[in-house]
HTML snippet that shows the backbone in 3Dmol.js (N, CA, C, O; Angstrom):
<script src="https://3Dmol.org/build/3Dmol-min.js"></script>
<div id="view" style="width:600px;height:400px;position:relative"></div>
<script>
const pdb = `
ATOM      1  N   MET A   1      14.250  48.373  45.677  1.00  0.00           N
ATOM      2  CA  MET A   1      13.516  49.581  45.415  1.00  0.00           C
ATOM      3  C   MET A   1      13.077  49.573  43.948  1.00  0.00           C
ATOM      4  O   MET A   1      13.869  49.285  43.051  1.00  0.00           O
ATOM      5  N   ARG A   2      11.832  49.888  43.727  1.00  0.00           N
ATOM      6  CA  ARG A   2      11.309  49.941  42.365  1.00  0.00           C
ATOM      7  C   ARG A   2      11.450  51.355  41.822  1.00  0.00           C
ATOM      8  O   ARG A   2      11.164  52.336  42.509  1.00  0.00           O
ATOM      9  N   LEU A   3      11.891  51.436  40.586  1.00  0.00           N
ATOM     10  CA  LEU A   3      12.057  52.722  39.934  1.00  0.00           C
ATOM     11  C   LEU A   3      11.052  52.855  38.799  1.00  0.00           C
ATOM     12  O   LEU A   3      10.790  51.898  38.070  1.00  0.00           O
ATOM     13  N   ASP A   4      10.498  54.037  38.660  1.00  0.00           N
ATOM     14  CA  ASP A   4       9.625  54.327  37.538  1.00  0.00           C
ATOM     15  C   ASP A   4      10.515  54.563  36.320  1.00  0.00           C
ATOM     16  O   ASP A   4      11.299  55.512  36.319  1.00  0.00           O
ATOM     17  N   PRO A   5      10.419  53.731  35.284  1.00  0.00           N
ATOM     18  CA  PRO A   5      11.306  53.867  34.131  1.00  0.00           C
ATOM     19  C   PRO A   5      11.140  55.193  33.386  1.00  0.00           C
ATOM     20  O   PRO A   5      12.001  55.564  32.588  1.00  0.00           O
ATOM     21  N   ASN A   6      10.051  55.903  33.637  1.00  0.00           N
ATOM     22  CA  ASN A   6       9.814  57.182  32.974  1.00  0.00           C
ATOM     23  C   ASN A   6      10.374  58.362  33.764  1.00  0.00           C
ATOM     24  O   ASN A   6      10.421  59.483  33.259  1.00  0.00           O
ATOM     25  N   GLU A   7      10.797  58.113  34.994  1.00  0.00           N
ATOM     26  CA  GLU A   7      11.319  59.182  35.847  1.00  0.00           C
ATOM     27  C   GLU A   7      12.711  59.589  35.372  1.00  0.00           C
ATOM     28  O   GLU A   7      13.453  58.785  34.809  1.00  0.00           O
ATOM     29  N   LYS A   8      13.045  60.853  35.612  1.00  0.00           N
ATOM     30  CA  LYS A   8      14.357  61.373  35.204  1.00  0.00           C
ATOM     31  C   LYS A   8      15.060  61.987  36.401  1.00  0.00           C
ATOM     32  O   LYS A   8      14.426  62.473  37.338  1.00  0.00           O
ATOM     33  N   LEU A   9      16.375  61.955  36.350  1.00  0.00           N
ATOM     34  CA  LEU A   9      17.209  62.584  37.370  1.00  0.00           C
ATOM     35  C   LEU A   9      18.256  63.402  36.620  1.00  0.00           C
ATOM     36  O   LEU A   9      19.122  62.845  35.945  1.00  0.00           O
ATOM     37  N   GLY A  10      18.173  64.707  36.742  1.00  0.00           N
ATOM     38  CA  GLY A  10      19.101  65.577  36.030  1.00  0.00           C
ATOM     39  C   GLY A  10      18.962  65.483  34.522  1.00  0.00           C
ATOM     40  O   GLY A  10      19.916  65.733  33.785  1.00  0.00           O
ATOM     41  N   GLY A  11      17.774  65.122  34.066  1.00  0.00           N
ATOM     42  CA  GLY A  11      17.539  64.992  32.630  1.00  0.00           C
ATOM     43  C   GLY A  11      17.870  63.618  32.080  1.00  0.00           C
ATOM     44  O   GLY A  11      17.673  63.364  30.891  1.00  0.00           O
ATOM     45  N   PHE A  12      18.370  62.729  32.923  1.00  0.00           N
ATOM     46  CA  PHE A  12      18.725  61.373  32.505  1.00  0.00           C
ATOM     47  C   PHE A  12      17.697  60.392  33.051  1.00  0.00           C
ATOM     48  O   PHE A  12      17.225  60.562  34.175  1.00  0.00           O
ATOM     49  N   PRO A  13      17.340  59.366  32.277  1.00  0.00           N
ATOM     50  CA  PRO A  13      16.424  58.341  32.796  1.00  0.00           C
ATOM     51  C   PRO A  13      17.033  57.657  34.028  1.00  0.00           C
ATOM     52  O   PRO A  13      18.228  57.364  34.052  1.00  0.00           O
ATOM     53  N   VAL A  14      16.214  57.410  35.035  1.00  0.00           N
ATOM     54  CA  VAL A  14      16.736  56.853  36.286  1.00  0.00           C
ATOM     55  C   VAL A  14      17.346  55.471  36.100  1.00  0.00           C
ATOM     56  O   VAL A  14      18.263  55.104  36.834  1.00  0.00           O
ATOM     57  N   LEU A  15      16.861  54.704  35.144  1.00  0.00           N
ATOM     58  CA  LEU A  15      17.457  53.382  34.923  1.00  0.00           C
ATOM     59  C   LEU A  15      18.875  53.520  34.369  1.00  0.00           C
ATOM     60  O   LEU A  15      19.745  52.712  34.694  1.00  0.00           O
ATOM     61  N   PHE A  16      19.113  54.527  33.544  1.00  0.00           N
ATOM     62  CA  PHE A  16      20.451  54.819  33.046  1.00  0.00           C
ATOM     63  C   PHE A  16      21.353  55.265  34.198  1.00  0.00           C
ATOM     64  O   PHE A  16      22.502  54.836  34.305  1.00  0.00           O
ATOM     65  N   VAL A  17      20.814  56.132  35.056  1.00  0.00           N
ATOM     66  CA  VAL A  17      21.579  56.620  36.210  1.00  0.00           C
ATOM     67  C   VAL A  17      21.943  55.457  37.118  1.00  0.00           C
ATOM     68  O   VAL A  17      23.074  55.377  37.598  1.00  0.00           O
ATOM     69  N   ARG A  18      21.006  54.564  37.357  1.00  0.00           N
ATOM     70  CA  ARG A  18      21.281  53.393  38.196  1.00  0.00           C
ATOM     71  C   ARG A  18      22.402  52.545  37.604  1.00  0.00           C
ATOM     72  O   ARG A  18      23.280  52.078  38.330  1.00  0.00           O
ATOM     73  N   LYS A  19      22.376  52.347  36.291  1.00  0.00           N
ATOM     74  CA  LYS A  19      23.411  51.563  35.622  1.00  0.00           C
ATOM     75  C   LYS A  19      24.782  52.228  35.782  1.00  0.00           C
ATOM     76  O   LYS A  19      25.771  51.549  36.058  1.00  0.00           O
ATOM     77  N   VAL A  20      24.841  53.535  35.613  1.00  0.00           N
ATOM     78  CA  VAL A  20      26.105  54.266  35.748  1.00  0.00           C
ATOM     79  C   VAL A  20      26.606  54.185  37.186  1.00  0.00           C
ATOM     80  O   VAL A  20      27.782  53.904  37.415  1.00  0.00           O
ATOM     81  N   VAL A  21      25.733  54.425  38.147  1.00  0.00           N
ATOM     82  CA  VAL A  21      26.140  54.388  39.565  1.00  0.00           C
ATOM     83  C   VAL A  21      26.611  52.994  39.940  1.00  0.00           C
ATOM     84  O   VAL A  21      27.592  52.856  40.671  1.00  0.00           O
ATOM     85  N   ARG A  22      25.948  51.976  39.468  1.00  0.00           N
ATOM     86  CA  ARG A  22      26.387  50.604  39.761  1.00  0.00           C
ATOM     87  C   ARG A  22      27.770  50.324  39.185  1.00  0.00           C
ATOM     88  O   ARG A  22      28.574  49.633  39.810  1.00  0.00           O
ATOM     89  N   SER A  23      28.049  50.853  38.005  1.00  0.00           N
ATOM     90  CA  SER A  23      29.366  50.617  37.411  1.00  0.00           C
ATOM     91  C   SER A  23      30.466  51.366  38.158  1.00  0.00           C
ATOM     92  O   SER A  23      31.628  50.963  38.117  1.00  0.00           O
ATOM     93  N   LEU A  24      30.107  52.452  38.837  1.00  0.00           N
ATOM     94  CA  LEU A  24      31.080  53.234  39.601  1.00  0.00           C
ATOM     95  C   LEU A  24      31.141  52.820  41.069  1.00  0.00           C
ATOM     96  O   LEU A  24      31.973  53.322  41.825  1.00  0.00           O
ATOM     97  N   ASN A  25      30.278  51.922  41.463  1.00  0.00           N
ATOM     98  CA  ASN A  25      30.130  51.561  42.867  1.00  0.00           C
ATOM     99  C   ASN A  25      31.402  50.995  43.486  1.00  0.00           C
ATOM    100  O   ASN A  25      31.619  51.146  44.688  1.00  0.00           O
ATOM    101  N   CYS A  26      32.232  50.357  42.700  1.00  0.00           N
ATOM    102  CA  CYS A  26      33.450  49.759  43.241  1.00  0.00           C
ATOM    103  C   CYS A  26      34.550  50.801  43.473  1.00  0.00           C
ATOM    104  O   CYS A  26      35.568  50.494  44.095  1.00  0.00           O
ATOM    105  N   ARG A  27      34.359  52.006  42.990  1.00  0.00           N
ATOM    106  CA  ARG A  27      35.348  53.071  43.171  1.00  0.00           C
ATOM    107  C   ARG A  27      35.079  53.824  44.463  1.00  0.00           C
ATOM    108  O   ARG A  27      33.928  54.037  44.844  1.00  0.00           O
ATOM    109  N   MET A  28      36.141  54.219  45.125  1.00  0.00           N
ATOM    110  CA  MET A  28      35.977  54.999  46.343  1.00  0.00           C
ATOM    111  C   MET A  28      35.588  56.442  46.027  1.00  0.00           C
ATOM    112  O   MET A  28      34.759  57.040  46.713  1.00  0.00           O
ATOM    113  N   LEU A  29      36.199  56.989  44.979  1.00  0.00           N
ATOM    114  CA  LEU A  29      35.922  58.360  44.573  1.00  0.00           C
ATOM    115  C   LEU A  29      35.565  58.400  43.095  1.00  0.00           C
ATOM    116  O   LEU A  29      36.092  57.632  42.291  1.00  0.00           O
ATOM    117  N   TRP A  30      34.666  59.304  42.756  1.00  0.00           N
ATOM    118  CA  TRP A  30      34.317  59.530  41.362  1.00  0.00           C
ATOM    119  C   TRP A  30      34.750  60.936  41.006  1.00  0.00           C
ATOM    120  O   TRP A  30      34.761  61.827  41.855  1.00  0.00           O
ATOM    121  N   ASP A  31      35.103  61.130  39.758  1.00  0.00           N
ATOM    122  CA  ASP A  31      35.313  62.473  39.253  1.00  0.00           C
ATOM    123  C   ASP A  31      34.563  62.590  37.930  1.00  0.00           C
ATOM    124  O   ASP A  31      33.977  61.621  37.449  1.00  0.00           O
ATOM    125  N   VAL A  32      34.589  63.772  37.359  1.00  0.00           N
ATOM    126  CA  VAL A  32      33.841  63.990  36.128  1.00  0.00           C
ATOM    127  C   VAL A  32      34.334  63.051  35.024  1.00  0.00           C
ATOM    128  O   VAL A  32      33.535  62.539  34.240  1.00  0.00           O
ATOM    129  N   GLY A  33      35.633  62.828  34.964  1.00  0.00           N
ATOM    130  CA  GLY A  33      36.191  61.943  33.935  1.00  0.00           C
ATOM    131  C   GLY A  33      35.705  60.511  34.065  1.00  0.00           C
ATOM    132  O   GLY A  33      35.371  59.872  33.067  1.00  0.00           O
ATOM    133  N   SER A  34      35.665  60.003  35.295  1.00  0.00           N
ATOM    134  CA  SER A  34      35.220  58.618  35.474  1.00  0.00           C
ATOM    135  C   SER A  34      33.725  58.476  35.192  1.00  0.00           C
ATOM    136  O   SER A  34      33.291  57.458  34.654  1.00  0.00           O
ATOM    137  N   VAL A  35      32.939  59.487  35.549  1.00  0.00           N
ATOM    138  CA  VAL A  35      31.503  59.449  35.244  1.00  0.00           C
ATOM    139  C   VAL A  35      31.298  59.564  33.731  1.00  0.00           C
ATOM    140  O   VAL A  35      30.437  58.893  33.163  1.00  0.00           O
ATOM    141  N   GLN A  36      32.088  60.413  33.091  1.00  0.00           N
ATOM    142  CA  GLN A  36      32.001  60.559  31.639  1.00  0.00           C
ATOM    143  C   GLN A  36      32.254  59.220  30.947  1.00  0.00           C
ATOM    144  O   GLN A  36      31.513  58.825  30.047  1.00  0.00           O
ATOM    145  N   LYS A  37      33.295  58.538  31.373  1.00  0.00           N
ATOM    146  CA  LYS A  37      33.650  57.255  30.761  1.00  0.00           C
ATOM    147  C   LYS A  37      32.581  56.193  31.042  1.00  0.00           C
ATOM    148  O   LYS A  37      32.195  55.449  30.140  1.00  0.00           O
ATOM    149  N   ALA A  38      32.109  56.122  32.278  1.00  0.00           N
ATOM    150  CA  ALA A  38      31.108  55.111  32.646  1.00  0.00           C
ATOM    151  C   ALA A  38      29.779  55.344  31.948  1.00  0.00           C
ATOM    152  O   ALA A  38      29.095  54.396  31.563  1.00  0.00           O
ATOM    153  N   ALA A  39      29.415  56.621  31.786  1.00  0.00           N
ATOM    154  CA  ALA A  39      28.117  56.948  31.199  1.00  0.00           C
ATOM    155  C   ALA A  39      28.176  57.083  29.678  1.00  0.00           C
ATOM    156  O   ALA A  39      27.150  57.000  29.003  1.00  0.00           O
ATOM    157  N   GLY A  40      29.376  57.290  29.145  1.00  0.00           N
ATOM    158  CA  GLY A  40      29.488  57.482  27.707  1.00  0.00           C
ATOM    159  C   GLY A  40      28.898  58.799  27.242  1.00  0.00           C
ATOM    160  O   GLY A  40      28.298  58.883  26.171  1.00  0.00           O
ATOM    161  N   VAL A  41      29.076  59.835  28.066  1.00  0.00           N
ATOM    162  CA  VAL A  41      28.552  61.169  27.745  1.00  0.00           C
ATOM    163  C   VAL A  41      29.712  62.161  27.710  1.00  0.00           C
ATOM    164  O   VAL A  41      30.843  61.810  28.047  1.00  0.00           O
ATOM    165  N   ASP A  42      29.430  63.401  27.300  1.00  0.00           N
ATOM    166  CA  ASP A  42      30.491  64.406  27.296  1.00  0.00           C
ATOM    167  C   ASP A  42      30.694  64.962  28.704  1.00  0.00           C
ATOM    168  O   ASP A  42      29.928  64.654  29.617  1.00  0.00           O
ATOM    169  N   LEU A  43      31.726  65.779  28.872  1.00  0.00           N
ATOM    170  CA  LEU A  43      32.076  66.306  30.197  1.00  0.00           C
ATOM    171  C   LEU A  43      30.954  67.132  30.814  1.00  0.00           C
ATOM    172  O   LEU A  43      30.702  67.035  32.015  1.00  0.00           O
ATOM    173  N   GLN A  44      30.281  67.940  30.007  1.00  0.00           N
ATOM    174  CA  GLN A  44      29.195  68.770  30.542  1.00  0.00           C
ATOM    175  C   GLN A  44      28.049  67.912  31.075  1.00  0.00           C
ATOM    176  O   GLN A  44      27.502  68.194  32.141  1.00  0.00           O
ATOM    177  N   ASP A  45      27.690  66.874  30.336  1.00  0.00           N
ATOM    178  CA  ASP A  45      26.620  65.985  30.788  1.00  0.00           C
ATOM    179  C   ASP A  45      27.045  65.195  32.025  1.00  0.00           C
ATOM    180  O   ASP A  45      26.228  64.948  32.912  1.00  0.00           O
ATOM    181  N   ALA A  46      28.312  64.800  32.088  1.00  0.00           N
ATOM    182  CA  ALA A  46      28.812  64.095  33.274  1.00  0.00           C
ATOM    183  C   ALA A  46      28.738  65.010  34.496  1.00  0.00           C
ATOM    184  O   ALA A  46      28.342  64.572  35.576  1.00  0.00           O
ATOM    185  N   ALA A  47      29.115  66.268  34.329  1.00  0.00           N
ATOM    186  CA  ALA A  47      29.038  67.230  35.429  1.00  0.00           C
ATOM    187  C   ALA A  47      27.590  67.455  35.847  1.00  0.00           C
ATOM    188  O   ALA A  47      27.294  67.567  37.037  1.00  0.00           O
ATOM    189  N   ARG A  48      26.689  67.521  34.872  1.00  0.00           N
ATOM    190  CA  ARG A  48      25.264  67.705  35.176  1.00  0.00           C
ATOM    191  C   ARG A  48      24.719  66.494  35.941  1.00  0.00           C
ATOM    192  O   ARG A  48      23.920  66.651  36.864  1.00  0.00           O
ATOM    193  N   LEU A  49      25.141  65.316  35.567  1.00  0.00           N
ATOM    194  CA  LEU A  49      24.710  64.098  36.260  1.00  0.00           C
ATOM    195  C   LEU A  49      25.219  64.086  37.696  1.00  0.00           C
ATOM    196  O   LEU A  49      24.471  63.741  38.612  1.00  0.00           O
ATOM    197  N   ILE A  50      26.468  64.453  37.904  1.00  0.00           N
ATOM    198  CA  ILE A  50      27.023  64.501  39.259  1.00  0.00           C
ATOM    199  C   ILE A  50      26.259  65.506  40.114  1.00  0.00           C
ATOM    200  O   ILE A  50      25.905  65.213  41.256  1.00  0.00           O
ATOM    201  N   LYS A  51      26.007  66.687  39.563  1.00  0.00           N
ATOM    202  CA  LYS A  51      25.260  67.703  40.318  1.00  0.00           C
ATOM    203  C   LYS A  51      23.874  67.202  40.691  1.00  0.00           C
ATOM    204  O   LYS A  51      23.402  67.455  41.799  1.00  0.00           O
ATOM    205  N   ALA A  52      23.219  66.497  39.781  1.00  0.00           N
ATOM    206  CA  ALA A  52      21.887  65.956  40.067  1.00  0.00           C
ATOM    207  C   ALA A  52      21.956  64.900  41.167  1.00  0.00           C
ATOM    208  O   ALA A  52      21.074  64.850  42.024  1.00  0.00           O
ATOM    209  N   LEU A  53      22.986  64.059  41.159  1.00  0.00           N
ATOM    210  CA  LEU A  53      23.142  63.052  42.211  1.00  0.00           C
ATOM    211  C   LEU A  53      23.400  63.697  43.562  1.00  0.00           C
ATOM    212  O   LEU A  53      22.878  63.242  44.580  1.00  0.00           O
ATOM    213  N   VAL A  54      24.197  64.746  43.578  1.00  0.00           N
ATOM    214  CA  VAL A  54      24.478  65.454  44.836  1.00  0.00           C
ATOM    215  C   VAL A  54      23.207  66.129  45.345  1.00  0.00           C
ATOM    216  O   VAL A  54      22.894  66.043  46.532  1.00  0.00           O
ATOM    217  N   ARG A  55      22.470  66.803  44.450  1.00  0.00           N
ATOM    218  CA  ARG A  55      21.220  67.465  44.863  1.00  0.00           C
ATOM    219  C   ARG A  55      20.214  66.467  45.417  1.00  0.00           C
ATOM    220  O   ARG A  55      19.481  66.776  46.357  1.00  0.00           O
ATOM    221  N   ALA A  56      20.175  65.264  44.833  1.00  0.00           N
ATOM    222  CA  ALA A  56      19.240  64.223  45.290  1.00  0.00           C
ATOM    223  C   ALA A  56      19.780  63.472  46.502  1.00  0.00           C
ATOM    224  O   ALA A  56      19.140  62.547  47.002  1.00  0.00           O
ATOM    225  N   ARG A  57      20.967  63.875  46.973  1.00  0.00           N
ATOM    226  CA  ARG A  57      21.635  63.238  48.108  1.00  0.00           C
ATOM    227  C   ARG A  57      21.946  61.769  47.863  1.00  0.00           C
ATOM    228  O   ARG A  57      21.911  60.947  48.778  1.00  0.00           O
ATOM    229  N   LEU A  58      22.249  61.461  46.614  1.00  0.00           N
ATOM    230  CA  LEU A  58      22.654  60.112  46.243  1.00  0.00           C
ATOM    231  C   LEU A  58      24.164  60.011  46.103  1.00  0.00           C
ATOM    232  O   LEU A  58      24.716  58.920  45.959  1.00  0.00           O
ATOM    233  N   ALA A  59      24.824  61.159  46.147  1.00  0.00           N
ATOM    234  CA  ALA A  59      26.285  61.241  46.116  1.00  0.00           C
ATOM    235  C   ALA A  59      26.677  62.427  46.990  1.00  0.00           C
ATOM    236  O   ALA A  59      25.861  63.306  47.269  1.00  0.00           O
ATOM    237  N   LYS A  60      27.915  62.438  47.410  1.00  0.00           N
ATOM    238  CA  LYS A  60      28.391  63.490  48.294  1.00  0.00           C
ATOM    239  C   LYS A  60      29.632  64.132  47.680  1.00  0.00           C
ATOM    240  O   LYS A  60      30.540  63.438  47.221  1.00  0.00           O
ATOM    241  N   ALA A  61      29.659  65.461  47.676  1.00  0.00           N
ATOM    242  CA  ALA A  61      30.821  66.175  47.143  1.00  0.00           C
ATOM    243  C   ALA A  61      32.033  65.872  48.016  1.00  0.00           C
ATOM    244  O   ALA A  61      31.912  65.683  49.226  1.00  0.00           O
ATOM    245  N   ASN A  62      33.193  65.828  47.387  1.00  0.00           N
ATOM    246  CA  ASN A  62      34.423  65.492  48.090  1.00  0.00           C
ATOM    247  C   ASN A  62      35.328  66.711  48.204  1.00  0.00           C
ATOM    248  O   ASN A  62      35.570  67.406  47.217  1.00  0.00           O
ATOM    249  N   ARG A  63      35.816  66.963  49.385  1.00  0.00           N
ATOM    250  CA  ARG A  63      36.767  68.045  49.633  1.00  0.00           C
ATOM    251  C   ARG A  63      36.293  69.388  49.117  1.00  0.00           C
ATOM    252  O   ARG A  63      37.092  70.186  48.627  1.00  0.00           O
ATOM    253  N   GLY A  64      35.010  69.641  49.223  1.00  0.00           N
ATOM    254  CA  GLY A  64      34.479  70.937  48.825  1.00  0.00           C
ATOM    255  C   GLY A  64      34.410  71.164  47.336  1.00  0.00           C
ATOM    256  O   GLY A  64      34.036  72.254  46.903  1.00  0.00           O
ATOM    257  N   ARG A  65      34.758  70.172  46.536  1.00  0.00           N
ATOM    258  CA  ARG A  65      34.701  70.320  45.086  1.00  0.00           C
ATOM    259  C   ARG A  65      33.273  70.128  44.611  1.00  0.00           C
ATOM    260  O   ARG A  65      32.481  69.425  45.239  1.00  0.00           O
ATOM    261  N   ASP A  66      32.957  70.762  43.495  1.00  0.00           N
ATOM    262  CA  ASP A  66      31.677  70.479  42.869  1.00  0.00           C
ATOM    263  C   ASP A  66      31.940  69.879  41.500  1.00  0.00           C
ATOM    264  O   ASP A  66      33.083  69.555  41.177  1.00  0.00           O
ATOM    265  N   ALA A  67      30.928  69.731  40.714  1.00  0.00           N
ATOM    266  CA  ALA A  67      31.062  69.038  39.431  1.00  0.00           C
ATOM    267  C   ALA A  67      31.602  69.928  38.318  1.00  0.00           C
ATOM    268  O   ALA A  67      31.660  69.486  37.171  1.00  0.00           O
ATOM    269  N   ASN A  68      31.994  71.144  38.606  1.00  0.00           N
ATOM    270  CA  ASN A  68      32.532  72.030  37.555  1.00  0.00           C
ATOM    271  C   ASN A  68      33.883  71.586  37.111  1.00  0.00           C
ATOM    272  O   ASN A  68      34.482  72.212  36.237  1.00  0.00           O
TER     273      ASN A  68
END
`;
const viewer = $3Dmol.createViewer("view");
viewer.addModel(pdb, "pdb");
viewer.setStyle({}, {cartoon: {color: "spectrum"}});
viewer.zoomTo();
viewer.render();
</script>
């Protein structure tokens, strides 16, 4: 799949999002802490990224939890 390098997802460039998701791909579950560490962002930005992935249906919330 080709990505437009200028496109954004949740305020983040899609190529950055792809890199973060690929680094988390080997994990069964992600949480805000693991996304924060993989992306090198603060907790609020990690939560915003997770919410954007869920809204885009690229990730699924677990056990009714959200990114808060």
